[in-house]
N, C-alpha and C positions, 0 to 999 in steps of 0.2 A: 456446436455452437453451444457455448456455456452459458449461464447465469449464475448470476449470484446477488442475494439483496438482502436486506438487514430490515425486519418487521418485527413488531412487540417484544424488541429486545434482543431476538435470537436471528442468526445466520441463517440463511436458506441456499440451495443449491439446485439447479434444474438443467437439464442440457437437451437438444435437440439431435437428432442423429439423419433428420430430411431437410437441412435448411431452415428449421422454424416453422414448419406449417403443422407440426406436433411435438408436446414438449411433454417430459417424464415430470409425475407428483413433486414440487416442491420437497427436497429433503430437510429436515434441520443438522446442520452441521455442530452449530453450539450452541446452547439453549437457554443463554443469559448473559447480560450485561453489553448487548453489542448494537453498535451504531456504525457509521459509514463503514462499506467494506470497497475492495477494490479486485478486479479476476483477468489472470491472464492464460495463456495456453499457447503450446507449440506441440503438437504431435501430441503422446499420449500424459505429458506431463499439464497440469495443471497447479494454479497456487493461487491461495485468495487471502487477501491483507485486508485485516478488520481493526475496530477501536476496539478494547476491553476497557469497561469501565469499573475501576476501581469504590473513587469518590468524585464528588463535584472536583476537585483539584488534581485527580490521580488519573488520567486513561492513559493507557499503554498502549502502542502498535502492536498488533501478534500479526504472525501468518499459519496457516497450514495448507499441506500440499499434498497432490496424490500423483503416483507415476503411472497409473492406469486409468487414466482418461475418466475417474470422479469415482470410480467402483468401489475407493478405500480409499481413507484419507488419515495422512498423520495426525500427531497428538500436535496442541496448538505449541508455536515457541514462539516466545516474548522477545522482539527485538532488542529493547535496551534495557529491561528490568528495576528501570525507577523509580521514585514515587514523583518524579514530575509529570506534567502536562505534554504528552506524545498522543498526535491524531493525527487525522486527515491522511491516512498512509494510502499512497499509491505503489503498480505491483507492476513488474513486466518481467517476461520470459524473451530473450534474443530467439533471432528467428531460427539459428540452427537448433535451440532447444536445449542448450549448455552452458547457460548462465542465466542469471536472476540479477534482480535489480529489485529496491524499492526504497520509497523514500516519505519522511515523516516531519509534521512540525514539532518542534520541544519547545515547551516555556514554562513558564510559573501557573500557567490556566487563568490569570486575570489582565494580566496586560499583553496588548502585542508588540510591544516595544521590547519583550523579554525574552521571543521567540528566536530559536535558532532553525534553520533548514539541516535536515539529517539524511544520510542514505545510507545504504548497506547492500550488498551483493557478497556475492556466492555462486559455485558452480551448483547445476543440478543432480549432477552426480552425486551428491551429500547438501541435501537441501539444508540439512541443522546446524551447517557451519558456511559463517558470512561473516564480514566485518562491515564495523561500523565507521563512518566518516561524518565530520562536520562541515557545511558549506558555510562559507563565510561572504556574502555575497552583498551591494550595496542595498542601504537603506531597510528598510523594515520588511518583514512578512506577516501578513495578519492572516487568522485562522481561517478564514474565509477565500484566501488566495491559493488554492489550489495548485499542486505542483505535478503536473504532467511528465512523463519520463517516455523514451522508448528505447530502443536497443535493436542493432543489425548484429549481424553475425560475430563481430568482434569488436564491438563498441559499444557505449552506451552513451546519451546524452541526458540533459537535464533542460527543461525550459522552467522558466520562473517569473512571476510579476512582482515586481517590489515599487517601493514608492520612497522617493527619496524624503521628504518631508509633508507634511500632509494637505500644504498647497500647490503641490506637483504633481502632473498627470503620471499615473504607471506607467510601467514600463515593462517592454518583455524582452527577454533575455535569452539565449542556450549555453550550454556549456560543455565541453566533455568529461565525463566521468571517468 
């Protein structure tokens, strides 16, 4: 079992090899400017997505990965590399461990009306190579509308919540990615 968390602007990692009875001491993987994080694993592959703070309106989604059960880690990979507001990344690995997929919200950091939903995917054979796509769904995506994702061995899906207008209820929908 793997655990990651952000505290005091740092990214921590811990694991258990006895079904959560005991845990390793948390290890700092990224030592500054980190908030919100997400973790996924399959076999010996572990990937962690996190938000990295540059300025109040410039957050970027990054990830790091391990191919040996978290004993060693890659350098950080910046997903979009822009000066926009990119946050709330989620990450998953397919059940067969051959592919990964992540999501993030991109906007101006000021208005949720200016948000777009983006996702990226790649092969775990080379974690550092991936493609980014923008999803144009109906309605608006707010910063607190997290977008959970899941993968099967050959298919990825995206679940998202949206609101068509401020006086309508939120709706949830699944799409193939």
